[in-house]
N, CA, C and O atoms as a CHARMM CRD file, in Angstrom:
* protein
*
  336
    1    1 MET  N     16.40000  20.28400   4.79000 PROA 1      0.00000
    2    1 MET  CA    15.69700  19.27900   5.59800 PROA 1      0.00000
    3    1 MET  C     15.26200  18.11500   4.51400 PROA 1      0.00000
    4    1 MET  O     15.00100  18.37500   3.33900 PROA 1      0.00000
    5    2 PRO  N     15.22500  16.85000   5.06100 PROA 2      0.00000
    6    2 PRO  CA    14.62000  16.05500   3.47000 PROA 2      0.00000
    7    2 PRO  C     13.46100  15.88600   3.21000 PROA 2      0.00000
    8    2 PRO  O     12.67800  16.59000   3.84700 PROA 2      0.00000
    9    3 LYS  N     12.93900  15.01600   2.30400 PROA 3      0.00000
   10    3 LYS  CA    11.95500  15.08500   1.97300 PROA 3      0.00000
   11    3 LYS  C     11.15700  14.60400   2.02700 PROA 3      0.00000
   12    3 LYS  O     11.10800  13.70300   1.18900 PROA 3      0.00000
   13    4 ARG  N      9.75200  14.73500   3.06100 PROA 4      0.00000
   14    4 ARG  CA     8.85600  12.97300   3.73800 PROA 4      0.00000
   15    4 ARG  C      8.57900  12.28000   2.64200 PROA 4      0.00000
   16    4 ARG  O      8.12400  12.71300   1.58300 PROA 4      0.00000
   17    5 LEU  N      8.90100  11.04800   2.95900 PROA 5      0.00000
   18    5 LEU  CA     9.10500   9.64900   2.26600 PROA 5      0.00000
   19    5 LEU  C      7.40200   9.73600   1.51800 PROA 5      0.00000
   20    5 LEU  O      6.44700   9.89900   2.27600 PROA 5      0.00000
   21    6 ALA  N      7.21800   9.63000   0.23900 PROA 6      0.00000
   22    6 ALA  CA     5.99100   9.61300  -0.59400 PROA 6      0.00000
   23    6 ALA  C      5.53500   8.71700  -1.03200 PROA 6      0.00000
   24    6 ALA  O      5.73400   7.96100  -0.08200 PROA 6      0.00000
   25    7 ILE  N      4.81300   7.84300  -2.08900 PROA 7      0.00000
   26    7 ILE  CA     4.52000   7.30100  -2.58400 PROA 7      0.00000
   27    7 ILE  C      4.30500   7.95000  -4.63800 PROA 7      0.00000
   28    7 ILE  O      3.75500   8.80100  -5.33700 PROA 7      0.00000
   29    8 SER  N      5.23000   6.73700  -4.68600 PROA 8      0.00000
   30    8 SER  CA     5.34900   8.02800  -6.37400 PROA 8      0.00000
   31    8 SER  C      4.74000   6.64800  -7.35900 PROA 8      0.00000
   32    8 SER  O      4.82500   6.89000  -8.56300 PROA 8      0.00000
   33    9 SER  N      4.23200   5.45500  -7.07000 PROA 9      0.00000
   34    9 SER  CA     3.55600   4.39900  -8.13800 PROA 9      0.00000
   35    9 SER  C      3.53000   3.23700  -7.33500 PROA 9      0.00000
   36    9 SER  O      4.26200   2.76300  -6.46500 PROA 9      0.00000
   37   10 ALA  N      2.33700   2.87800  -7.95400 PROA 10     0.00000
   38   10 ALA  CA     2.47100   1.20600  -6.72000 PROA 10     0.00000
   39   10 ALA  C      1.03900   0.49200  -8.01500 PROA 10     0.00000
   40   10 ALA  O     -0.05500   0.97200  -8.30900 PROA 10     0.00000
   41   11 VAL  N      1.64500  -0.62200  -8.42800 PROA 11     0.00000
   42   11 VAL  CA     0.86400  -1.60100  -8.72500 PROA 11     0.00000
   43   11 VAL  C      0.86900  -2.80300  -8.36000 PROA 11     0.00000
   44   11 VAL  O      1.86000  -3.45500  -8.03200 PROA 11     0.00000
   45   12 PRO  N     -0.34200  -3.19100  -8.40300 PROA 12     0.00000
   46   12 PRO  CA    -1.64700  -4.27400  -7.92600 PROA 12     0.00000
   47   12 PRO  C     -0.98900  -5.98900  -8.39800 PROA 12     0.00000
   48   12 PRO  O     -1.31600  -6.52700  -9.45500 PROA 12     0.00000
   49   13 ARG  N     -0.16400  -6.55000  -7.51300 PROA 13     0.00000
   50   13 ARG  CA     0.17700  -7.62100  -7.96300 PROA 13     0.00000
   51   13 ARG  C     -0.66400  -8.70400  -7.35300 PROA 13     0.00000
   52   13 ARG  O     -1.21700  -8.49700  -6.27300 PROA 13     0.00000
   53   14 GLU  N     -0.83400 -10.21900  -8.18600 PROA 14     0.00000
   54   14 GLU  CA    -1.59400 -12.10600  -7.33200 PROA 14     0.00000
   55   14 GLU  C     -0.71600 -11.10400  -5.71400 PROA 14     0.00000
   56   14 GLU  O      0.35800 -10.67500  -5.29400 PROA 14     0.00000
   57   15 GLY  N     -2.32700 -11.24700  -5.36400 PROA 15     0.00000
   58   15 GLY  CA    -2.56000 -12.53200  -4.37000 PROA 15     0.00000
   59   15 GLY  C     -2.16200 -11.15900  -2.87000 PROA 15     0.00000
   60   15 GLY  O     -1.36400 -11.32200  -1.94700 PROA 15     0.00000
   61   16 ALA  N     -2.91500 -10.10600  -3.09900 PROA 16     0.00000
   62   16 ALA  CA    -2.36500  -9.12500  -2.69400 PROA 16     0.00000
   63   16 ALA  C     -1.75600  -8.34900  -1.73300 PROA 16     0.00000
   64   16 ALA  O     -1.96400  -7.90100  -0.60500 PROA 16     0.00000
   65   17 VAL  N     -0.41900  -8.36700  -3.13100 PROA 17     0.00000
   66   17 VAL  CA     0.37900  -7.38300  -3.10400 PROA 17     0.00000
   67   17 VAL  C     -0.11600  -6.49100  -3.56800 PROA 17     0.00000
   68   17 VAL  O     -1.22000  -6.20900  -4.03400 PROA 17     0.00000
   69   18 LEU  N      1.29900  -5.78600  -3.32700 PROA 18     0.00000
   70   18 LEU  CA     1.69800  -3.98000  -4.04100 PROA 18     0.00000
   71   18 LEU  C      3.12800  -3.94100  -3.87700 PROA 18     0.00000
   72   18 LEU  O      3.74300  -4.07100  -2.81800 PROA 18     0.00000
   73   19 PHE  N      3.89200  -3.62900  -5.75100 PROA 19     0.00000
   74   19 PHE  CA     4.54000  -3.23600  -5.67200 PROA 19     0.00000
   75   19 PHE  C      4.64000  -1.32800  -5.68600 PROA 19     0.00000
   76   19 PHE  O      4.15600  -0.52600  -6.48500 PROA 19     0.00000
   77   20 VAL  N      5.42000  -1.12600  -4.52600 PROA 20     0.00000
   78   20 VAL  CA     5.01200   0.47800  -4.36700 PROA 20     0.00000
   79   20 VAL  C      6.48300   1.25600  -4.48900 PROA 20     0.00000
   80   20 VAL  O      7.43800   1.02300  -3.74900 PROA 20     0.00000
   81   21 ARG  N      6.46900   2.16800  -5.51000 PROA 21     0.00000
   82   21 ARG  CA     7.29000   3.03200  -5.75900 PROA 21     0.00000
   83   21 ARG  C      7.60400   4.25500  -4.88100 PROA 21     0.00000
   84   21 ARG  O      6.67900   4.95800  -4.47200 PROA 21     0.00000
   85   22 PHE  N      9.13800   4.57700  -4.52100 PROA 22     0.00000
   86   22 PHE  CA     9.08400   5.68400  -3.46100 PROA 22     0.00000
   87   22 PHE  C      9.30900   7.20700  -3.81800 PROA 22     0.00000
   88   22 PHE  O      9.64800   7.11300  -4.99800 PROA 22     0.00000
   89   23 ASN  N      9.32000   8.12100  -3.61000 PROA 23     0.00000
   90   23 ASN  CA    10.22600   9.09400  -4.28300 PROA 23     0.00000
   91   23 ASN  C     11.49100   9.11100  -3.52500 PROA 23     0.00000
   92   23 ASN  O     12.01500  10.22400  -3.55200 PROA 23     0.00000
   93   24 ASN  N     12.15300   8.20900  -2.84700 PROA 24     0.00000
   94   24 ASN  CA    13.84900   7.56700  -2.83000 PROA 24     0.00000
   95   24 ASN  C     13.81600   7.66400  -4.03200 PROA 24     0.00000
   96   24 ASN  O     14.43400   8.62500  -4.48900 PROA 24     0.00000
   97   25 GLY  N     13.05900   6.68000  -5.08500 PROA 25     0.00000
   98   25 GLY  CA    14.06000   5.75100  -5.67000 PROA 25     0.00000
   99   25 GLY  C     13.64700   4.61600  -5.49800 PROA 25     0.00000
  100   25 GLY  O     13.33000   3.97900  -6.50300 PROA 25     0.00000
  101   26 LYS  N     13.54000   4.11400  -4.42700 PROA 26     0.00000
  102   26 LYS  CA    13.47400   2.86400  -4.58200 PROA 26     0.00000
  103   26 LYS  C     11.88100   1.88000  -4.35600 PROA 26     0.00000
  104   26 LYS  O     10.86400   2.36600  -4.84900 PROA 26     0.00000
  105   27 ALA  N     11.81100   0.92300  -3.82400 PROA 27     0.00000
  106   27 ALA  CA    10.40800   0.18700  -3.50200 PROA 27     0.00000
  107   27 ALA  C     10.83400  -0.89300  -3.19800 PROA 27     0.00000
  108   27 ALA  O     11.93700  -1.42000  -3.05000 PROA 27     0.00000
  109   28 VAL  N      9.47700  -1.24600  -3.09900 PROA 28     0.00000
  110   28 VAL  CA     9.18200  -2.14500  -1.95400 PROA 28     0.00000
  111   28 VAL  C      8.23100  -3.50200  -2.48400 PROA 28     0.00000
  112   28 VAL  O      7.59100  -3.10900  -3.46000 PROA 28     0.00000
  113   29 LEU  N      7.87200  -5.12700  -2.15400 PROA 29     0.00000
  114   29 LEU  CA     6.65300  -5.91500  -2.58200 PROA 29     0.00000
  115   29 LEU  C      5.82000  -6.02800  -0.74500 PROA 29     0.00000
  116   29 LEU  O      5.96800  -6.71000   0.26900 PROA 29     0.00000
  117   30 TYR  N      4.83300  -4.74100  -1.28200 PROA 30     0.00000
  118   30 TYR  CA     4.03700  -4.43500   0.52100 PROA 30     0.00000
  119   30 TYR  C      2.88300  -6.32300   0.24500 PROA 30     0.00000
  120   30 TYR  O      1.99400  -6.46800  -0.59500 PROA 30     0.00000
  121   31 ASP  N      3.23900  -7.11200   0.98700 PROA 31     0.00000
  122   31 ASP  CA     1.55100  -8.22800   0.87900 PROA 31     0.00000
  123   31 ASP  C      0.52900  -7.87700   2.48800 PROA 31     0.00000
  124   31 ASP  O      0.53000  -7.77800   3.71500 PROA 31     0.00000
  125   32 PHE  N     -0.20100  -7.81800   1.27800 PROA 32     0.00000
  126   32 PHE  CA    -1.32000  -7.93200   2.35300 PROA 32     0.00000
  127   32 PHE  C     -1.67700  -8.08900   3.82000 PROA 32     0.00000
  128   32 PHE  O     -1.61000  -7.53700   4.91800 PROA 32     0.00000
  129   33 LYS  N     -2.30100  -9.70100   2.87100 PROA 33     0.00000
  130   33 LYS  CA    -1.77800 -11.00300   4.12900 PROA 33     0.00000
  131   33 LYS  C     -2.44000 -10.39100   5.24700 PROA 33     0.00000
  132   33 LYS  O     -3.57900 -10.10700   5.61600 PROA 33     0.00000
  133   34 PRO  N     -0.50600 -10.25600   5.86700 PROA 34     0.00000
  134   34 PRO  CA    -0.60100 -10.27600   7.41900 PROA 34     0.00000
  135   34 PRO  C     -1.42600  -8.99000   7.58100 PROA 34     0.00000
  136   34 PRO  O     -2.19400  -8.63500   8.47500 PROA 34     0.00000
  137   35 PHE  N     -1.11100  -8.51900   6.66800 PROA 35     0.00000
  138   35 PHE  CA    -1.70500  -6.66400   7.44800 PROA 35     0.00000
  139   35 PHE  C     -3.62000  -7.28500   7.83500 PROA 35     0.00000
  140   35 PHE  O     -4.13600  -7.28000   8.95300 PROA 35     0.00000
  141   36 ILE  N     -4.18500  -7.67500   6.72600 PROA 36     0.00000
  142   36 ILE  CA    -5.21700  -8.09400   6.51700 PROA 36     0.00000
  143   36 ILE  C     -5.54700  -8.91300   8.23500 PROA 36     0.00000
  144   36 ILE  O     -6.48600  -8.50700   8.92000 PROA 36     0.00000
  145   37 GLU  N     -4.71200  -9.95600   8.67500 PROA 37     0.00000
  146   37 GLU  CA    -5.02000 -10.68900   9.69200 PROA 37     0.00000
  147   37 GLU  C     -4.32800 -10.29600  10.72600 PROA 37     0.00000
  148   37 GLU  O     -4.18900 -10.98500  11.73700 PROA 37     0.00000
  149   38 ARG  N     -3.78600  -9.03900  10.54300 PROA 38     0.00000
  150   38 ARG  CA    -3.09800  -8.25400  12.30600 PROA 38     0.00000
  151   38 ARG  C     -3.90600  -7.37100  12.46200 PROA 38     0.00000
  152   38 ARG  O     -3.84200  -7.27300  13.68800 PROA 38     0.00000
  153   39 ILE  N     -4.85300  -6.41600  12.05800 PROA 39     0.00000
  154   39 ILE  CA    -6.09800  -5.61500  11.61000 PROA 39     0.00000
  155   39 ILE  C     -7.14000  -6.47000  12.01200 PROA 39     0.00000
  156   39 ILE  O     -7.83200  -5.95300  12.88900 PROA 39     0.00000
  157   40 GLY  N     -7.39900  -7.30000  11.76400 PROA 40     0.00000
  158   40 GLY  CA    -8.62100  -7.60000  11.39900 PROA 40     0.00000
  159   40 GLY  C     -9.44800  -7.23200  10.42100 PROA 40     0.00000
  160   40 GLY  O     -8.94000  -6.70900   9.42900 PROA 40     0.00000
  161   41 LYS  N    -11.26200  -7.46500  10.49200 PROA 41     0.00000
  162   41 LYS  CA   -11.93600  -7.87600   9.60200 PROA 41     0.00000
  163   41 LYS  C    -12.66800  -6.33200   9.24800 PROA 41     0.00000
  164   41 LYS  O    -13.84700  -6.22900   8.90700 PROA 41     0.00000
  165   42 ILE  N    -12.06700  -5.59100   9.34600 PROA 42     0.00000
  166   42 ILE  CA   -12.00400  -3.94600   8.90400 PROA 42     0.00000
  167   42 ILE  C    -11.74200  -3.90500   7.74600 PROA 42     0.00000
  168   42 ILE  O    -12.46800  -3.27700   6.97700 PROA 42     0.00000
  169   43 TYR  N    -10.29700  -4.76500   7.18900 PROA 43     0.00000
  170   43 TYR  CA    -9.48100  -4.63400   5.88400 PROA 43     0.00000
  171   43 TYR  C     -9.92100  -5.93800   5.21100 PROA 43     0.00000
  172   43 TYR  O     -9.34900  -6.28700   4.17800 PROA 43     0.00000
  173   44 LEU  N    -11.19600  -6.89700   5.89200 PROA 44     0.00000
  174   44 LEU  CA   -11.42900  -8.44500   4.89200 PROA 44     0.00000
  175   44 LEU  C    -11.41300  -7.81500   3.60300 PROA 44     0.00000
  176   44 LEU  O    -10.65900  -8.32300   2.77400 PROA 44     0.00000
  177   45 PRO  N    -12.10200  -6.79000   3.25200 PROA 45     0.00000
  178   45 PRO  CA   -12.49300  -6.45100   1.69300 PROA 45     0.00000
  179   45 PRO  C    -10.97100  -6.26500   0.16700 PROA 45     0.00000
  180   45 PRO  O    -10.83500  -6.02300  -1.03200 PROA 45     0.00000
  181   46 LEU  N    -10.17200  -6.60800   1.45500 PROA 46     0.00000
  182   46 LEU  CA    -9.15700  -6.16700   0.38900 PROA 46     0.00000
  183   46 LEU  C     -8.36500  -7.91300   0.15200 PROA 46     0.00000
  184   46 LEU  O     -7.24600  -8.05000  -0.34400 PROA 46     0.00000
  185   47 ALA  N     -9.07500  -8.86800   0.53800 PROA 47     0.00000
  186   47 ALA  CA    -8.55700  -9.94800   0.56000 PROA 47     0.00000
  187   47 ALA  C     -8.70500 -10.65900  -0.73700 PROA 47     0.00000
  188   47 ALA  O     -8.05300 -11.56400  -1.25800 PROA 47     0.00000
  189   48 GLU  N    -10.47800  -9.51700  -1.36100 PROA 48     0.00000
  190   48 GLU  CA   -10.60400  -9.86400  -2.72000 PROA 48     0.00000
  191   48 GLU  C    -10.16700  -8.44300  -3.75700 PROA 48     0.00000
  192   48 GLU  O    -10.16900  -7.21500  -3.67000 PROA 48     0.00000
  193   49 PRO  N     -9.76000  -9.65800  -4.89100 PROA 49     0.00000
  194   49 PRO  CA    -8.99500  -8.86600  -5.64600 PROA 49     0.00000
  195   49 PRO  C     -9.41200  -8.20100  -6.93700 PROA 49     0.00000
  196   49 PRO  O     -8.69800  -8.24600  -7.93900 PROA 49     0.00000
  197   50 SER  N    -10.76700  -7.48300  -6.89400 PROA 50     0.00000
  198   50 SER  CA   -11.33400  -6.84300  -7.23000 PROA 50     0.00000
  199   50 SER  C    -11.52000  -5.19400  -6.31300 PROA 50     0.00000
  200   50 SER  O    -11.20400  -4.01100  -6.44000 PROA 50     0.00000
  201   51 PHE  N    -11.96800  -5.76000  -5.73100 PROA 51     0.00000
  202   51 PHE  CA   -11.68900  -4.50300  -4.54000 PROA 51     0.00000
  203   51 PHE  C    -10.26600  -4.11500  -4.35400 PROA 51     0.00000
  204   51 PHE  O     -9.94900  -2.94600  -4.13500 PROA 51     0.00000
  205   52 PHE  N     -9.16400  -5.36100  -4.46200 PROA 52     0.00000
  206   52 PHE  CA    -8.10000  -4.94000  -3.92500 PROA 52     0.00000
  207   52 PHE  C     -7.14700  -3.98800  -4.94900 PROA 52     0.00000
  208   52 PHE  O     -6.17000  -3.27700  -4.71000 PROA 52     0.00000
  209   53 GLN  N     -7.73300  -4.23800  -5.95400 PROA 53     0.00000
  210   53 GLN  CA    -7.04700  -3.41300  -7.02100 PROA 53     0.00000
  211   53 GLN  C     -7.53000  -2.80000  -7.59500 PROA 53     0.00000
  212   53 GLN  O     -7.60600  -3.03600  -8.80100 PROA 53     0.00000
  213   54 ARG  N     -8.17800  -1.56500  -6.97600 PROA 54     0.00000
  214   54 ARG  CA    -9.38200  -0.28900  -7.45000 PROA 54     0.00000
  215   54 ARG  C     -8.35400   0.79400  -5.80600 PROA 54     0.00000
  216   54 ARG  O     -8.68900   0.43800  -4.67700 PROA 54     0.00000
  217   55 PHE  N     -7.96600   1.20400  -5.84500 PROA 55     0.00000
  218   55 PHE  CA    -6.96400   1.73100  -4.69000 PROA 55     0.00000
  219   55 PHE  C     -6.11300   3.11300  -5.68400 PROA 55     0.00000
  220   55 PHE  O     -5.68100   2.96500  -6.82800 PROA 55     0.00000
  221   56 SER  N     -6.07300   3.95600  -5.14800 PROA 56     0.00000
  222   56 SER  CA    -6.31700   5.30100  -6.11000 PROA 56     0.00000
  223   56 SER  C     -4.70800   5.90400  -4.48900 PROA 56     0.00000
  224   56 SER  O     -4.78500   5.56100  -3.31000 PROA 56     0.00000
  225   57 ILE  N     -3.31700   6.96000  -5.22600 PROA 57     0.00000
  226   57 ILE  CA    -2.81600   7.29800  -4.15400 PROA 57     0.00000
  227   57 ILE  C     -2.70200   8.72500  -3.71200 PROA 57     0.00000
  228   57 ILE  O     -2.44300   9.41500  -4.69800 PROA 57     0.00000
  229   58 ASP  N     -2.80800   9.56200  -2.42700 PROA 58     0.00000
  230   58 ASP  CA    -3.37800  10.72600  -2.57400 PROA 58     0.00000
  231   58 ASP  C     -2.62800  11.65400  -2.98700 PROA 58     0.00000
  232   58 ASP  O     -1.43100  11.38300  -3.08200 PROA 58     0.00000
  233   59 LYS  N     -2.90400  12.47200  -3.20900 PROA 59     0.00000
  234   59 LYS  CA    -2.26300  13.70400  -4.34200 PROA 59     0.00000
  235   59 LYS  C     -1.03600  13.90800  -3.76800 PROA 59     0.00000
  236   59 LYS  O     -0.27300  14.18100  -4.69400 PROA 59     0.00000
  237   60 LEU  N     -0.43700  13.91800  -2.71500 PROA 60     0.00000
  238   60 LEU  CA     0.58200  14.08400  -1.83800 PROA 60     0.00000
  239   60 LEU  C      1.84600  12.88400  -2.02800 PROA 60     0.00000
  240   60 LEU  O      3.07600  12.84500  -2.01400 PROA 60     0.00000
  241   61 GLY  N      0.56100  11.85300  -2.23000 PROA 61     0.00000
  242   61 GLY  CA     1.82000  10.33800  -2.33900 PROA 61     0.00000
  243   61 GLY  C      1.75800   9.71800  -0.32400 PROA 61     0.00000
  244   61 GLY  O      2.34100   8.72300   0.10600 PROA 61     0.00000
  245   62 TYR  N      1.02800  10.53000   0.36800 PROA 62     0.00000
  246   62 TYR  CA     1.47500   9.50900   1.68100 PROA 62     0.00000
  247   62 TYR  C      0.32900   9.08100   2.22000 PROA 62     0.00000
  248   62 TYR  O     -0.14400   9.62500   3.21800 PROA 62     0.00000
  249   63 TYR  N     -0.20200   8.12800   1.65800 PROA 63     0.00000
  250   63 TYR  CA    -1.26400   7.32600   1.88900 PROA 63     0.00000
  251   63 TYR  C     -1.60800   6.03000   0.52700 PROA 63     0.00000
  252   63 TYR  O     -0.97700   6.27700  -0.50100 PROA 63     0.00000
  253   64 ILE  N     -2.27200   5.08500   0.47500 PROA 64     0.00000
  254   64 ILE  CA    -3.46100   4.70100  -0.08500 PROA 64     0.00000
  255   64 ILE  C     -4.13200   4.87200  -0.31400 PROA 64     0.00000
  256   64 ILE  O     -4.39300   6.04900  -0.06400 PROA 64     0.00000
  257   65 GLU  N     -5.33300   4.06300  -1.06400 PROA 65     0.00000
  258   65 GLU  CA    -6.61100   4.57800  -0.42600 PROA 65     0.00000
  259   65 GLU  C     -7.33400   4.48200  -1.27500 PROA 65     0.00000
  260   65 GLU  O     -7.46300   5.10900  -2.32700 PROA 65     0.00000
  261   66 TRP  N     -8.24800   3.04600  -0.51100 PROA 66     0.00000
  262   66 TRP  CA    -9.80200   2.62600  -1.18000 PROA 66     0.00000
  263   66 TRP  C    -10.80700   2.86900  -1.25200 PROA 66     0.00000
  264   66 TRP  O    -10.99400   3.91800  -0.63400 PROA 66     0.00000
  265   67 GLU  N    -11.80200   2.45400  -1.73600 PROA 67     0.00000
  266   67 GLU  CA   -12.92800   3.44000  -2.06600 PROA 67     0.00000
  267   67 GLU  C    -13.64100   3.71700  -0.96600 PROA 67     0.00000
  268   67 GLU  O    -14.25100   4.77600  -0.82100 PROA 67     0.00000
  269   68 ASN  N    -13.60000   2.48600   0.15100 PROA 68     0.00000
  270   68 ASN  CA   -14.68700   2.66100   0.81000 PROA 68     0.00000
  271   68 ASN  C    -13.89100   3.07100   2.43100 PROA 68     0.00000
  272   68 ASN  O    -13.91400   2.49700   3.52000 PROA 68     0.00000
  273   69 GLY  N    -13.16500   4.43800   1.90300 PROA 69     0.00000
  274   69 GLY  CA   -11.98700   4.66600   2.70400 PROA 69     0.00000
  275   69 GLY  C    -11.19200   4.45200   4.07400 PROA 69     0.00000
  276   69 GLY  O    -11.26200   5.12900   5.10000 PROA 69     0.00000
  277   70 MET  N    -10.35600   3.23500   3.78500 PROA 70     0.00000
  278   70 MET  CA    -9.59100   1.85700   4.56300 PROA 70     0.00000
  279   70 MET  C     -8.44300   3.03800   3.40400 PROA 70     0.00000
  280   70 MET  O     -8.58500   3.50400   2.27300 PROA 70     0.00000
  281   71 ASP  N     -7.29500   3.12500   4.52600 PROA 71     0.00000
  282   71 ASP  CA    -6.41000   3.55300   3.91400 PROA 71     0.00000
  283   71 ASP  C     -4.67300   3.08700   4.50100 PROA 71     0.00000
  284   71 ASP  O     -4.68400   2.60100   5.63200 PROA 71     0.00000
  285   72 VAL  N     -3.88100   3.15000   4.12800 PROA 72     0.00000
  286   72 VAL  CA    -2.22300   2.60700   4.69200 PROA 72     0.00000
  287   72 VAL  C     -1.40100   3.93600   3.92700 PROA 72     0.00000
  288   72 VAL  O     -1.39500   4.61000   2.89700 PROA 72     0.00000
  289   73 CYS  N     -0.76500   3.77700   5.16700 PROA 73     0.00000
  290   73 CYS  CA     0.13600   5.13100   4.81300 PROA 73     0.00000
  291   73 CYS  C      1.65900   4.57400   4.02800 PROA 73     0.00000
  292   73 CYS  O      1.85400   3.38500   3.77400 PROA 73     0.00000
  293   74 ALA  N      2.39700   5.39200   3.79800 PROA 74     0.00000
  294   74 ALA  CA     3.37700   5.56400   2.84500 PROA 74     0.00000
  295   74 ALA  C      4.70800   5.11000   3.90400 PROA 74     0.00000
  296   74 ALA  O      5.74800   4.59400   3.49600 PROA 74     0.00000
  297   75 ASP  N      4.35400   5.48600   5.57000 PROA 75     0.00000
  298   75 ASP  CA     5.54800   4.84000   6.00400 PROA 75     0.00000
  299   75 ASP  C      5.33100   3.82600   7.05800 PROA 75     0.00000
  300   75 ASP  O      6.26300   3.70800   7.85300 PROA 75     0.00000
  301   76 THR  N      4.25600   3.04000   7.24000 PROA 76     0.00000
  302   76 THR  CA     4.51200   1.65500   6.74400 PROA 76     0.00000
  303   76 THR  C      4.31200   0.81300   5.63100 PROA 76     0.00000
  304   76 THR  O      4.52400  -0.34200   6.00000 PROA 76     0.00000
  305   77 LEU  N      3.99400   0.86000   4.40700 PROA 77     0.00000
  306   77 LEU  CA     4.56800   0.19600   3.19200 PROA 77     0.00000
  307   77 LEU  C      5.66300   0.24600   3.36300 PROA 77     0.00000
  308   77 LEU  O      6.14800  -0.87000   3.17400 PROA 77     0.00000
  309   78 TRP  N      6.65200   1.23000   3.73500 PROA 78     0.00000
  310   78 TRP  CA     7.80500   1.62500   3.15600 PROA 78     0.00000
  311   78 TRP  C      8.69900   0.50900   4.74800 PROA 78     0.00000
  312   78 TRP  O      9.68300  -0.19700   4.52800 PROA 78     0.00000
  313   79 ALA  N      8.03200   0.63700   6.21700 PROA 79     0.00000
  314   79 ALA  CA     8.66900  -0.35200   6.91700 PROA 79     0.00000
  315   79 ALA  C      8.60700  -1.45200   7.09900 PROA 79     0.00000
  316   79 ALA  O      9.38900  -2.18900   7.69900 PROA 79     0.00000
  317   80 GLU  N      7.54300  -1.69300   6.52600 PROA 80     0.00000
  318   80 GLU  CA     7.08300  -3.39800   6.63000 PROA 80     0.00000
  319   80 GLU  C      7.08400  -4.51800   5.23400 PROA 80     0.00000
  320   80 GLU  O      7.05600  -5.74600   5.15100 PROA 80     0.00000
  321   81 GLY  N      7.13400  -3.28400   4.11900 PROA 81     0.00000
  322   81 GLY  CA     7.87000  -3.98400   2.65100 PROA 81     0.00000
  323   81 GLY  C      9.65400  -4.85400   2.89900 PROA 81     0.00000
  324   81 GLY  O     10.69300  -4.82300   3.55800 PROA 81     0.00000
  325   82 ARG  N      8.85900  -5.60800   1.69600 PROA 82     0.00000
  326   82 ARG  CA    10.21300  -6.25800   1.26600 PROA 82     0.00000
  327   82 ARG  C     10.52700  -5.58300   0.31200 PROA 82     0.00000
  328   82 ARG  O      9.86900  -5.52600  -0.72700 PROA 82     0.00000
  329   83 LYS  N     12.03700  -4.71400   0.63000 PROA 83     0.00000
  330   83 LYS  CA    12.67400  -4.31300  -0.34900 PROA 83     0.00000
  331   83 LYS  C     13.29500  -5.07100  -1.93000 PROA 83     0.00000
  332   83 LYS  O     13.80300  -6.13400  -2.28400 PROA 83     0.00000
  333   84 VAL  N     12.96200  -4.03700  -2.41400 PROA 84     0.00000
  334   84 VAL  CA    13.59500  -4.76600  -3.80300 PROA 84     0.00000
  335   84 VAL  C     14.68400  -3.96000  -4.56600 PROA 84     0.00000
  336   84 VAL  O     15.19300  -4.42300  -5.58600 PROA 84     0.00000
């Protein structure tokens, strides 16, 4: 049975972009600007660089979470991110 896709590491980049590496050894760049526009104002705090950079990865690596409870799952990051 294959392992579930999980986030190994994530590094913020300029302009609400995350460089995300997964447990399969592959990586993506995920631009949150379209995500913020699509989801709406609830995710608007992510447009603020000082807030955006203060995320954590849950202990299993299944999602990235910010201090106010906003989160994005590994599957979304993988499916919508630009493979690098």
